[in-house]
DRENZAKOL-373811 format. One record per residue (C-alpha): residue number from 1; residue in one letter; x, y, z negated. Coordinates in nm, 4 decimals, decimal comma. Layout:
<recs>
REC  seq  type        c1        c2        c3
REC  NUM     a         X         Y         Z
...
</recs>
This chain:
<recs>
REC  seq  type        c1        c2        c3
REC    1     m    0,9944   -1,2721    0,5863
REC    2     s    0,8335   -1,1582    0,2594
REC    3     f    0,7435   -0,8176    0,1113
REC    4     n    0,7416   -0,6390   -0,2180
REC    5     i    0,4117   -0,4974   -0,3165
REC    6     l    0,3094   -0,2371   -0,5860
REC    7     i   -0,0557   -0,2595   -0,7069
REC    8     v   -0,1688    0,0554   -0,8884
REC    9     d   -0,4923    0,0132   -1,0748
REC   10     d   -0,5910    0,0763   -1,4372
REC   11     s   -0,7863   -0,2389   -1,4509
REC   12     r   -0,5720   -0,5341   -1,5234
REC   13     s   -0,8238   -0,7701   -1,3986
REC   14     m   -0,8512   -0,5818   -1,0746
REC   15     c   -0,4742   -0,5903   -1,0357
REC   16     a   -0,4825   -0,9614   -1,0812
REC   17     v   -0,7666   -1,0025   -0,8412
REC   18     i   -0,5924   -0,7963   -0,5752
REC   19     e   -0,2673   -0,9924   -0,6310
REC   20     k   -0,4609   -1,3259   -0,5971
REC   21     i   -0,6469   -1,2076   -0,2790
REC   22     v   -0,3204   -1,0928   -0,1161
REC   23     s   -0,1715   -1,4307   -0,2149
REC   24     i   -0,4541   -1,6400   -0,0730
REC   25     s   -0,4799   -1,4236    0,2377
REC   26     g   -0,1407   -1,5732    0,3496
REC   27     f    0,0446   -1,2444    0,3226
REC   28     k    0,3992   -1,3309    0,2206
REC   29     m    0,4963   -1,1538   -0,1060
REC   30     d    0,8314   -1,1637   -0,2685
REC   31     h    0,7707   -0,9494   -0,5786
REC   32     c    0,4376   -0,7930   -0,6958
REC   33     f    0,4847   -0,4945   -0,9268
REC   34     k    0,1798   -0,3594   -1,1183
REC   35     a    0,1071   -0,0198   -1,2622
REC   36     g   -0,1929    0,1190   -1,4594
REC   37     n   -0,1787    0,4680   -1,3144
REC   38     g    0,0344    0,6855   -1,0788
REC   39     r    0,2736    0,7943   -1,3440
REC   40     e    0,3563    0,4177   -1,4278
REC   41     a    0,3798    0,3639   -1,0523
REC   42     l    0,6364    0,6405   -1,0029
REC   43     n    0,8508    0,4964   -1,2866
REC   44     i    0,8489    0,1522   -1,1066
REC   45     l    0,9463    0,3240   -0,7762
REC   46     a    1,2413    0,4863   -0,9509
REC   47     k    1,3872    0,1557   -1,0069
REC   48     e    1,2403   -0,0801   -0,7524
REC   49     w    1,1912   -0,0845   -0,3702
REC   50     v    0,8525   -0,1721   -0,2476
REC   51     d    0,7368   -0,2266    0,1103
REC   52     v    0,3726   -0,1285    0,0572
REC   53     i    0,1453    0,0234   -0,2163
REC   54     i   -0,2054   -0,0760   -0,2801
REC   55     s   -0,3687    0,1922   -0,5089
REC   56     d   -0,7054    0,2671   -0,6676
REC   57     i   -0,8259    0,6300   -0,6856
REC   58     n   -0,9750    0,6608   -1,0282
REC   59     m   -0,7302    0,6048   -1,3018
REC   60     p   -0,6117    0,7891   -1,6295
REC   61     e   -0,3045    1,0123   -1,6586
REC   62     m   -0,2426    1,0365   -1,2849
REC   63     n   -0,5158    0,9280   -1,0454
REC   64     g   -0,4654    0,7946   -0,6966
REC   65     l   -0,4978    1,1279   -0,5246
REC   66     e   -0,2362    1,2939   -0,7626
REC   67     f   -0,0149    0,9850   -0,7001
REC   68     l   -0,0396    1,0316   -0,3248
REC   69     g    0,0474    1,4030   -0,3716
REC   70     e    0,3571    1,3053   -0,5612
REC   71     l    0,4655    1,0415   -0,3052
REC   72     k    0,4224    1,3052   -0,0250
REC   73     k    0,6748    1,5388   -0,1993
REC   74     d    0,9539    1,2875   -0,1981
REC   75     s    1,1218    1,2227    0,1368
REC   76     l    1,2007    0,8559    0,0583
REC   77     l    0,8868    0,7620   -0,1120
REC   78     r    0,6542    0,9176    0,1524
REC   79     a    0,7783    0,6585    0,3981
REC   80     i    0,6184    0,3715    0,1900
REC   81     p    0,2811    0,2930    0,3371
REC   82     v   -0,0107    0,3231    0,0961
REC   83     i   -0,3357    0,1504    0,1180
REC   84     v   -0,6084    0,2922   -0,0967
REC   85     i   -0,8693    0,0403   -0,2328
REC   86     s   -1,1727    0,1918   -0,3920
REC   87     t   -1,5513    0,1652   -0,4602
REC   88     e   -1,5733    0,5399   -0,3475
REC   89     g   -1,6539    0,5442    0,0242
REC   90     s   -1,7755    0,8907    0,1051
REC   91     e   -1,6364    1,0373    0,4253
REC   92     e   -1,5017    1,3411    0,2163
REC   93     r   -1,3105    1,1194   -0,0152
REC   94     i   -1,1669    0,8913    0,2568
REC   95     q   -1,0504    1,1987    0,4577
REC   96     s   -0,8810    1,3361    0,1406
REC   97     v   -0,6943    1,0155    0,1059
REC   98     f   -0,5717    1,0163    0,4657
REC   99     d   -0,4744    1,3991    0,4374
REC  100     l   -0,2558    1,2901    0,1450
REC  101     g   -0,0684    1,0333    0,3505
REC  102     a   -0,2528    0,7112    0,2920
REC  103     k   -0,2196    0,4704    0,5946
REC  104     d   -0,5534    0,2952    0,5361
REC  105     f   -0,8598    0,2711    0,3166
REC  106     i   -1,0452   -0,0404    0,2059
REC  107     k   -1,3797   -0,0231    0,0246
REC  108     k   -1,4374   -0,2710   -0,2540
REC  109     p   -1,5523   -0,5402   -0,2429
REC  110     f   -1,3276   -0,6713    0,0433
REC  111     l   -1,2285   -0,9997    0,2072
REC  112     p   -0,8872   -1,1624    0,2006
REC  113     e   -0,8686   -1,1442    0,5775
REC  114     e   -0,9312   -0,7700    0,5632
REC  115     i   -0,6390   -0,7208    0,3148
REC  116     k   -0,4005   -0,9294    0,5242
REC  117     k   -0,4972   -0,7598    0,8516
REC  118     v   -0,4450   -0,4077    0,6944
REC  119     l   -0,1206   -0,5039    0,5193
REC  120     y    0,0261   -0,6347    0,8434
REC  121     e   -0,0911   -0,3215    1,0372
REC  122     v    0,0571   -0,0680    0,7882
REC  123     i    0,3840   -0,2487    0,7569
REC  124     g    0,4070   -0,3091    1,1327
REC  125     v    0,4417   -0,6919    1,1441
REC  126     s    0,2598   -0,9437    1,3589
REC  127     n   -0,0019   -1,1847    1,2313
REC  128     e    0,2816   -1,4437    1,1844
REC  129     g    0,4710   -1,2016    0,9620
REC  130     g    0,7532   -1,1068    1,2017
REC  131     y    0,8184   -0,7486    1,3018
REC  132     k    0,6350   -0,6476    1,6175
REC  133     e    0,8321   -0,6179    1,9284
REC  134     d    1,0133   -0,2883    1,9790
REC  135     k    0,8905   -0,1240    2,3013
REC  136     g    1,1719    0,1321    2,2799
REC  137     d    1,4290    0,1956    2,5552
REC  138     d    1,7448    0,0122    2,4395
REC  139     d    1,9379    0,1561    2,7339
REC  140     i    1,9616    0,5000    2,5680
REC  141     f    2,1830    0,3608    2,2936
REC  142     d    2,5433    0,2915    2,3399
REC  143     f    2,6258    0,0439    2,0648
</recs>
């Protein structure tokens, strides 16, 4: 099983670094889309489906917090897990990211293992890349 990822960062080199780290971490990617800011990311999301978004905070035009706010307004887009990666690590900033719907926060610099662990956690798959076992009560469904 592989996943579509959207990386949102105004630094092309950082986008490339994140993509490479995700790749070498062993996380299985199908497509990796890249956007330079939140506005570009919304344009991509209007045409493409992604399973997870990795976003920076500080970007021109539409920053990461504004982008999270726009995602939160859309019933379909708000379901996509967002991981924020930033050099900013104050408790206040981290809390604002979670208040806007981010599923996790990673402080730069980071290790490939950390990215893989967080990606699997927010998507809900096991370390082998398969979906975690559903612990629901199947007897309540009649189909």
